[in-house]
N, C-alpha and C positions, 0 to 999 in steps of 0.2 A: 547590539548586533547592527553591523553597518548595512546600508540599504542595498549596495551592490551585491553583497553575499545573499541578501534576501532575493534579489532578483535572479541571481544565477540558480539558487535553490528552486525557485518557483518554476522555471523553465522546465525543470524535470517532469512537472505535472503533464506537459504536452504529450509525452510518451503514452501516458495512461489515458488521456482524453482522445488521442488519435485512435486507439484502439476501441474506446468506447463509442466514438463516432461511427466507426464501421460496424461494430457488433451490435450496439443497441438499436440503430436505426435500420441497418441494411441486411444483417446477417439472415434473419429468418425470412425477410422478403426475397433475398437472393436464393437461398437454398429451397425454400418452400414454393414460393410462387413463380421465381423465375426458373428454377432447376427442377422442380417437380417433386421433391421430397415431402412426405407427410409432415404436418407441423408437430406431431407427437415424436417422430424420429428426430427431427431437428432438436427439439426440446430435450430429447433423451440424450444427445450428444453433448448439449450444453451442461446438463446434469452431471454426466459422467465426468466431464472436465472439472466440474466443480468439486466432486469427490476427490479427484486428484490433488486439487488446491487444498482440501482439508487435510491431506496428508503431507503436502510439501510446505504449506505456509508456516506452520509451527516449527518445522525443521529448519527452514530458512531464518526464521526469527531467532532460533536458539543458536545456530551457527553464527550469525551475525553479531548477537550478543557476546558469545564466547571468544570470537576471534580477536587475536591481538597481533598488530603489526606496527612497528614504528614508522613505516613509510605510508601505509594506507589506512591505518586506524582500523576501526571495527566495520565500517560500512562501504568505503568507497571502491575497494576492489571488486566486490560483488555487483555493485551498480555499474562498473565499467564492463564487466563480463557479460552483463545481460543484453548489450546492444545487439550482437549478431543474432542470437536466437529469436529474440523479439522481432527484429527486422525480417529474418527468413520466414517466420510464421506468418506475419502480415502480408508479406509478399506473395506466398504461394497458396494461402488458404482460399482466396477468391480466384484462383486460376486453375480450376481442375479441368482436365481434359474433357471435352464436351461429349466423348464417345463412352464415358464411364457408365457402368450399370448403376442402379440405385444403391446396391449394396457396397460397391467400391467407392461410390461417391460420399456414403456414409462414412466409410473408412477414412477417406481423404479428409473430410470435414472434421472428424473427431481427432485425428492424428495432429493436423495443424492447429487445431483449436488448443490442444493440450500444450503444444509447442509455445504458442503465443502466451498462454497462462503461466507456463514454467519460466519463460524469459522475464515475464513481468514480475513473477514472484521474486526472481533474483535481484531485479531493480527496486520494486516498489516497497517491499518489506523494509530493507535497509533505508530507503528513502524516507519513508514515513517515520521511522525511528528518529531521524535527524530533526523532525519537527519539534519533539520534545527536547533533544539534547541542545539545539542552537540557543535556547533561551529558556528561563525559568518563569519569566513574567507572564501573569495570567492574562493580561490583555495583549502582550506582543504575540503570544501564540495564536490568538484569533486573527491578529493581523497578518501573520505569516500564512495561516491556513487561507484567509481571503486572497491574499496576493497570488498564491499558487493556484487557486481556483479560477481567479480571473485570466490568468495566463492560459491554463488549460482550456477553459471554455471558450474563450475568444479565438484561440487557434482552431479549435474544434469547429466553430461555426465558419471560419475562413475556409477550412477544407470541405465542408458541407456545402457552401456556396459554390466552391470550385467544382465539386462533383455534380451538382445540378446544373451549372451553367456550361460545363465543358463535357463531362463524360456521360451523363445521363440525358443528354439532349436526344431527342427522337431522331434515329437515323433516317425515317421517312414516315410519312403520315400514317402508314398502316402498322407500325411497330412502336410500342410504348417504350421509351427509353429506360423505365424502371425494370423492364424485363429483358435487357440486353446484357448477356453474360460478359462480354468483352469489355464493357464499360467498368465492371466490377473489378476485373482483372487489373485494369490501369488504376484504380482507386487504391487497390491493395499496394501496389508499387510505390505510389507517391506516399501513401501512408507509412510504410516501412522506411523510406528514407527520412521523413520527418521525425519519427520516433527514434531512429539511431543518432541523428544529429542532436536531438533534445537530451538524450541520455549522456552524450559526450560533453555537452556544455554544462549541464548541471552537476555532473561528477568532477570534472576538472575545475569548474568555477568555484566549487566549495571545498577544494582540496586543501586551500591554505588554512581551513579550520581544524584540520587533523590534530595538529599539536595540542591546540587548546581543549578539544574534546577528549583526548587520550588522557590528559592530565587530570581530568575529572573522573576517569574510570579505573584508574591504577589500583585503588583500594577496594573496588567492587569485587564481590564474590563471583566466582565462575561457575555457571551451571552448565553441564554437558548438553550439547544439542539434542542428544537422543532422550533426554529427559524432558524435552519440550512439552509433550502432551501432559505429563504429570504436573508440569509447572502451571500450564493453562488450566487444568483442573484444580490445582490449588488456588490459583488466581480467581477462579470463579466463586471460591468461597468468600472473597472480598465483594461486598454489595455494590460498590461503585462500579467494578469492572463487570460484574454479572449484568446489572440492569442496563448499563450503557451498551454492551454487546447485544443483548436481546432487543433493546429498543432500536438500535441502529440497524440490525439485520432485518427486522420488519418493516422499517422505513425504506431500506434500499431495495427489499423485494417488491414493495408496492411501487416505488418509482421504476423498478426494472420491468414490471409488467406493463406500466403505462407506457414506457419508452419503447419497448419492444412492439407495442400495438400502435405506436404514433403514426407511422406511415400508412397502416391500414385504415385508421380512422381518417387521416387526412385525404387518402386516395379514394376509398371505397365509401365510407359513412358519410363524409362531408363533400366528397368528390371535387376536391381542390385540383387545380392544374399543377404541373410540377413547378412552375414559377411561383404560385401561390404557397405550395408546401415548403419550398425553399425559403421564402420570406418568413414564414411562420418559424421555421427551424432557426434562421438567423435571429429573429426576435427573441427566441428562448435562449439562444447563447448570450445575446446582449443583456438578458435579464441578470446575468452575474454581476453586472456593474451597479445597479441599484441594490442588488442583494448584498453585495459586499459593502456598500455605503450604509445600508439600513442595519446590518448585523451588530456593529458595536453600539448602535444607539439602542437596538432591542436587548442587546446583552446587558447594557447599563441599567435599563428600566426593570427588565424581568429575569436577569441573570441568565446563565447559559441554558439551563434546563427548561426554564420557563419560556424562553425565546425558542427552543427547539419544539416544544409542545405546540406553540402557537403556529409555527411554521407548518407543522404536520397537520393540524386541524384545517387551516385555510387552504393548503394545497389540495387536500382530498375534496373539499367542499367546491373549490374552483373547478377541479377536473370534472366532478360527477354532475354539476349543475347543467352545463349545456347538453350533455348526453341525456339527462333526465328530461329536459325540456323538449328535446327533440322526439323522445318517445311519447311524450304527452302532446306533440303536434303543435308547439307553440314557438319554435324556432323558426327564423327566415328560411326560405327555400334554397335548396343547393343551386349553385351557378349564380347566386346573387352577390352583390357586392357587400349588401348589409351582413350576410352571413360571415363573409371573409373577414371584414373588419371587427365584428363582434368576436369571432373566434380568435383573431390576433390578439385581442385584448385579453382574453381568457388563458390563452397559452402563455402570453408574456407575464401576466400577473401571477400565474400559478407557478411559473419557473423561478420567479423571484423567492417564493417561499421554499422551494426545493434547495436553492442555493444557500439561504439562511439556515435551513435545518442542517445541510451538510457541512457548512463551515462550523457551525456551533458544535455539532457532534464530534467532528474531528478534532477540535480544540479541547473538548471535554476529555478525550482519550489521553491528551498530552498531560492533563491534571491527574488523570487516573495513574500514570506512570510514577508520579511522585508519591501518591498514596501508597502504591505497591512497594516502592522503595522503602517507605517509612516502616511498613508493617513486615518486611522480609529481609530488608538491608541488601537487596539485590537491585542492580540497575538492569532491567530486562525490557527496555523500550522496544527492541526488535520483536521479541516474543509477544509482548502484549499487542503491538501494532499489527502483528500478523493476523490478529483476530479482526481488526478494522479492514486489513486488506482482504480477508475472506469475506467480510460483510459487503465490501465494495463489489468483489466479484459475483457474490450471491444476488446482487441486483440484477444481473443479467443471468447468472446460472439458474437459480431457482425462478426468478421472474420470467427468463425466457422459457423455461421448461413449462410453467404454467400458461404463459402465453400461447405456446404451441398447442397445448392440450385444449384451450379455450377455442382456439381456431378449429380444431378437429371436432369439438363437441357442437359447435354451431354449424359444421360441415362447411367451411369456407372453402371455396373452389380454388385450384391452382391454376396457374397460367391463363388468368382471366383479367381482362381489361377493366379498369374502373368504369362504372356505369352499367356493367353486364351482370352484376351480382344480384340475386333475388333479395327483395326488400326485406322478406322475413328473416333471411339470414342476418342482414344488418341490424334489424330490430333485436334479434336474439343476442348478438354481439354486444350491443350496448347494454342489454338487460343483464347480461352475465358479468360484465365488468364492474358495474356500479357496486354491487354488494361486496365483491372480492376487495376492491380498493378501500371501502369504508371499514370492512373487518380488519384489514391490515393496518389502517391508520389508527384504529382505536386500540389495537393491541400494542402498537409501538409507543402511543401516548401513554399508556398505562406504565410501561417500564420506564419511560423517561421521568415521569411523575414521582417514582419512588427512588430515582437516582440521588444520592445523598451530598454530592460535593457541591459547595457554594463558594462564592469569593472568600468569605470569612474563614470556612474550613480549609481551603486551599492555602491561605496566608498562614494559618497554624502549622500545616504541614511543612511549608517551606522553612519556617522558623525552626521547627523541630529537626529538620534534616541538616540545618547549618550548626546545630549545637554540637 
């Protein structure tokens, strides 16, 4: 596969990471702390949207697999059509009228959250399926996953830096910029434009691959889209698909909780300034570069599933260690440079392992599609990748839901400036998060441990498919 095609394909990841940057870091902060909704209500909206995803993702996967078009192939038409609903959803979700009651604000939040989800389902399920279709190489699939992760993460940190330096700047000394609703509206508009442009570039940039991809699917059996749920249930009988899905879901939910609470810990627990929070988020984004560099090395030494397990364990330990040390009273005091640089190191190194786990997990799903084709004689990349899409959304859906509940359990106050939250509440926040993260990490590692595909078994699968 030529490198230019890989680049055009990878740019599409920007649309998903633009949404992630807004939703994962700012969604709960905006609607709960800035707008005054309870954390449980915000989490409930996210969970309802996730239920909609559970319905629509397999449908989109089935439609994309079944679709036949000499001009557009199986994937590209849906990718192109996704641009407008995705952009509109991102544009309006952070621009609610300030006069809305809590009930109407909840409806606004839920409605546009669902629109964003539906738009990205239309794009991202076919887009992910291309990851398996573009190449059959065990190593090149990891390379493509690495490249698109780099594009998405680097652009995400560019936007986050823009948000903190331009839009979230304190309008006056008495108002914290992170609590300014107007700033979030402008952030949504910029994000919408970026997502639309990324979708167009990726779709049109890989359009020349349609004839080659279609020639590989002409003999494939067609599975009606409304049978998608039955096909997924059937696919769950395959151990590789079942264990990877479960491991990936627990992994992304763990990451979703920690990401949703990231700005709460930075702003309130560690009391970093906006500039310090921005530097940490930029460092976390830059972690994708060493993560992508180390991934093929770790894959070569430990294979994909071994590398994913290592990434999981180290991330959980790195995340929990400083919180535990603070609860024990042995971390540097807030507002000191020692604390900032130490936490910068923790956040950066932890995110490296997140990137490694994410890249390897998605590369593993590409291998699962071959195993599925061998056992069923069907090419169902879209349907199978809809499970990955659901897992990625679950990182914020289920993760955000539990993050909201955690905030309500510890009675975290709304519309409160950093430094004004009772220390007992912050202590309870840290003490609650640690066991949740460790439990999810252990569960995810268990399922990755019993995932059966290795390099040698994949090579045998490819050989059998070519017979």
